[in-house]
N, C-alpha and C positions, 0 to 999 in steps of 0.2 A: 383305636386311639385317635381322637380328634383333638388337634391343638390349634388354638387361636394365637397368632403372634401379632402384636400391636407395633406398628411402625410409624415413626415420624419422619417427615420431609424437612431436612434441616440444611442450612447453608454449609458448603464445604469450608473447612477451617482455613483454607487459603484465600477465601473470598474477602474482598474489601467491603467493610460494612459501613453504610451511611444511613442517615435518617433524614426525614423531611425537614424543611426549614422550621416548622413549628415543634419539632421534636416529638411529634405524636405518633408517627408511623415509621416503619422500616422500609427502606427503598430496596425492592427486590430486583430491580432492573439490573441485568448484567451478572447476577449472582448465580453461581452453579450450585444446585441442590443435589444432595445424596441421601441415601438411607442413613438414619441415625446409627453411628457405629455400634452403640451398645444394643440396639434393636437388632442389627444385623448378627451379632453374636447370638442373641436369643433365637433367631430364625435358624441359624446353623445348627444349633443344638437340637431344635425341634425336628429338623430334617434328619439329623443323625438318629434320633429316637424312632421316628417313623420308618426310616430305612432298615433298622434292626428289627423292630416289633410290628411293623405294618401300621397303616392308618393315613391320615391326611393332615396337611398343614394349610390353614387359611390365614392369610395376612389381612389386617384391617387397618385402614388409615382414615383419619378425619381431615379432610381437605377438599379444595376445589379441583377442577379438571387439570390444573397445572401440576398436580402431584402424580398424575397417571404414569409419567416416565419412571419415577422412583418405585411406584407399585410394580410396574412391569419388570424392573430389575429384580425385585424380590421374587417374582415369578420365574425369571431366568435362572436365579440361584436354585430354585427347586420347589417353591411353594405350589401346592396344588391348585388353589384358587385365591381370589382376592375380593375384598369389599372395600368400597370407599363411601364413607359417610360424607354427603355432599354438603359441606359447611366449612367455613374458615375456623380454625381452632382458636377459640377466644382465650381459654385458659384451661388449666388442668381439670378443673371440675367439669367444664363443658365437654372436654374430650372424654373423661372417665364415664359421664352419663351416656354419651353416644355408644361407646363400646359396651357398657353394661346392658344397654337397651338391646343391642344386637345380640349379645351373648345369652340373654335370657330366652331368646327365641330359638337358640340352637344349643344342644347339649354338648358342651366342650369339656373334655376330661382335663385339659391343663390350658391355662392362659398365661402367656409369657410376654414381657416387655423388657426393654433395657432399663438399666438402673436409673437413668435419666437422660434427657435429650441435651445435646451439646450446645443448643442455643439458649435456653432458658435455665437448664440445670436444676429444675425444680424437683425431680425424683418423687413426684406425688401421685402420678397416675395409677400405677400398679395398686397401691394401698387403697386408693379411692374406688377403683373398680372391684376390689375384693369386698369392700365395705358394702357397696351398692348391691353386690350379688350374695352377700352373706356367706362368703367363702373365706377360708384361711389364706393368709398372705405371708410370703417369705421374700425379703429383699436382699439385693446384693449377692445373689447366688453365684459361687465360683465353681461348683460341681453339682451336677444333677443326674441321678440314675433313678430309673423306674423299674419296679418289680412287683408283680402281683397287686397292682393298684395302689402301691405305696411309693412315695417319692423320698429318696434319701438325698439330702442336700448339705453342702459345706459352704460356709460363709466366714469371712474374716471379721474378727472383732478386735477391739483394743487389747493388745497383748497375747493374741492367740487365734485360734479357730473354733468354730462352732459347728457341731454336726447334728443335724435335725432330720427327723422323719415325720411325714404327714401323709395321711390318706388322700387320694384324689377324690374330687377335683380340687384344685388349688390355683392361686394366682401368684406368679413369682416374677422377680425382676433379675436380669442377668448382668453380670459384670465381667471383667477381664479373667480369663482362665476357664470359663465354662466351654468355649469352643474357639476354633480358629476360623476367621471368616473365609468364605469361598468366593472364588472369581468365577463369574458365569462363563460356561463354555459356549461354543457356537451352536450346539444342539439346544442348549437351554434357552439361549437367546431367540432361536427360531421358534421353539415351542411356546414361548411366553406370549407370542402374538396371538395365539389361539386359546390360551387358557382363560377361563371365565373371570371376568372382572365386573362385579355387580355394583351399581351405584344406588345408594339407599338415601332416602330423605332423612334429614336430621330431626331429632325430637326437640320440642321447645324446652329450653332451660333458662331459669332465672338468671339475670346478669348480676353476679356477685362481686366482680372486680372491675376496676376501671384504670386504664393506663393514664398515669398523669404525664409521663414524658420519658424519653430516652436520652441518654448522654454517653459519649465515649469516655474511656479512662483519660486522665490527664496525660499529655505527652511527656515522655520521659526526658529527664534533664541529661545534659552531656556527661559522659563519664570522664572523670579526671584521673588520668593514669599517672602513677607515681613509680619511679624506679625502685626496684627491690632494695637497693642498697641505701635509699634515702629515707630512712626510718624517721628521722627528725622532722622532715617535711610532712610525712604522713600524720605524725602525731599532731603537728601544728594545725593541719587542715581539719582533722577530726575534732580538734578543740575549737577552732575559730569559725569554721564553715558548717561542718556537719552538726556541731554542738552535741556530740554524743559522749564526750569525755570532758 
């Protein structure tokens, strides 16, 4: 079983986010980066599968050398080896093209991603990779079992759950419930230093999108606290200030 897990290098959710004065670029100085949490769930499930049935787990990331620390953490968690496509990730299509190009040259039984990255929240890469490879795709997988070359998956839908089966190979995106993230132990951290991390040149991809600008959400207004017994004042404020009644 050969599994490819796609990981993104994203800012920690506790990081303070800023943009350049022209609002064209994200300021990365002082920002702590982590493995995208949904990708980490995908990685953990991939490791569980190979630990049970045998095989290898390769992690792939599209990014420059600054992402190496994040990749090494994935290796410390247990990935067999890693690949970094040496390019800044412009958009989802660019990333998907790079991953698909690498996957075409290596016969993977299963390709997993997180359902979305927590920085852009696009949720597009898995489906794009599947389309580029002409493979089936299942998104938002909460349960994944493999047996005799067939994947059994569960995903939540509005009003219930959906149970699917699909022969391998396939591309899937993971969400909460598929696995519990692992904390690298000392042995894993030490072994990650010597595990293979290949750096591959990016393929040319047409520029299809352009960033017009970034903006932060508007600052939240002050909260007006009303005593629980002062219902009349609450009704007045809802009528005169909030204008919702």
